[in-house]
C-alpha positions, 0 to 999 in steps of 0.5 A, a space after each residue: 601715783 603719789 598725789 602732791 609729790 612732784 618728780 625731778 625732771 631727770 626722772 623721765 628725761 632719758 625716756 622722753 628723749 627717746 620718745 621724741 627721737 623715735 616719733 620723729 623717725 617714725 614720722 619721717 622715715 616712710 617719706 625719706 626711705 624711697 631715696 635710699 631704696 627703702 620704704 613703700 611705693 608706689 609713691 616716691 620720696 617726700 610724697 604725701 599719701 593717705 597711708 603715710 599721713 595716717 599711719 606715720 606722720 600723725 602717730 609720730 607727731 603725737 609721740 613727739 609731743 607726748 615725749 617732749 612733755 615726759 622729758 620736761 614735766 614734773 607732774 606725775 599724773 600728767 607725765 604718766 598720762 602722756 607716757 600712756 598716750 605715747 604707748 598707744 602711738 607705738 601700738 598704732 605703728 605696729 598694728 595700724 596698717 593691719 587694722 585698717 584693712 579690717 574696716 569696711 571699704 565704705 569706711 576706709 578712706 581711699 589709699 589708706 594702706 602702707 603700700 608695697 615694699 620697694 625693696 628688691 630682696 626679701 631681707 631689705 623688705 623685712 628691714 623696711 617693715 622693722 624700720 618704718 613700723 613694727 620695730 620703731 613702734 615696739 621701741 616706742 611702747 618700751 620707752 613709754 612703759 619705762 617712763 610710766 613705771 619711773 613716774 609712778 614711783 615716789 622716792 623717799 628723796 622726792 617726798 623730803 624735797 616736797 616737804 621742805 620746798 612746799 609745792 603749790 597746793 601743800 599746806 605751808 603752815 604744816 611744814 613751818 609748824 612741823 619745823 618749829 615743833 622739831 626745833 623746840 624738842 630738847 636734845 636727848 641725854 648723853 651716852 652712858 659712861 662707866 664709872 658715873 652715875 647712870 647717863 650723863 644728862 644734857 640738863 645738869 641744872 635740872 637733873 644733876 647726875 649725882 644722886 646726893 646733889 639731886 637730893 640736896 637740890 630737891 629737898 634742901 635741909 631745914 635748919 629751923 628745928 635743930 637736933 636735940 641732945 642725946 639724953 642717953 649720952 654715955 660717960 665712962 663710969 670708971 676713969 682709967 687707973 694708973 698703968 692703963 692707957 686712957 
């Protein structure tokens, strides 16, 4: 990531909004699902269990918080860190329930499991698993990776805005000095016009276009030493006679 160049808030707005919505869904769905025939038992709707707390509510809250940061932040490194943490929360939605079964019974808290699907058919049970854990986790990982990729790119427009505005931590004198130096650069000579002597200059007082005028201005004539008369001035020895034209 480019240090010192901040990103516009619109860069992570869409990804952050989806992360907030998906995190809220993942944290609430296991609690509300039993009222509509989806979810996991044996606990009923809106009943807190250890599995719902650690497998749904906690990772959902983490994704909501980090998604909100991605939505509003202009810091590249902090937004990227939050996007990475949101991706870990999505991965926990996918693999959290199987992973806790690998823990020894002495280390695993009592009741730390997703439970059994309460759906009557296999199709509804599959949809329950997708809607509560694997599907929502995959979507969270996707949008977190999208936000991380967008925050890691520095656009040319971002660099220009950073130089003009001068964010905290940036040397403002360098920006001011660069602007002053740019203002002192004279204009470039004019374009080439056929029929004239070379390029039309933007500085007629210093560099006139006409070579003769340029020479006359650069080396003015010196009248202190007038030119001597020609000692070999030829005269006509024989005046024209009559009948000849002079």
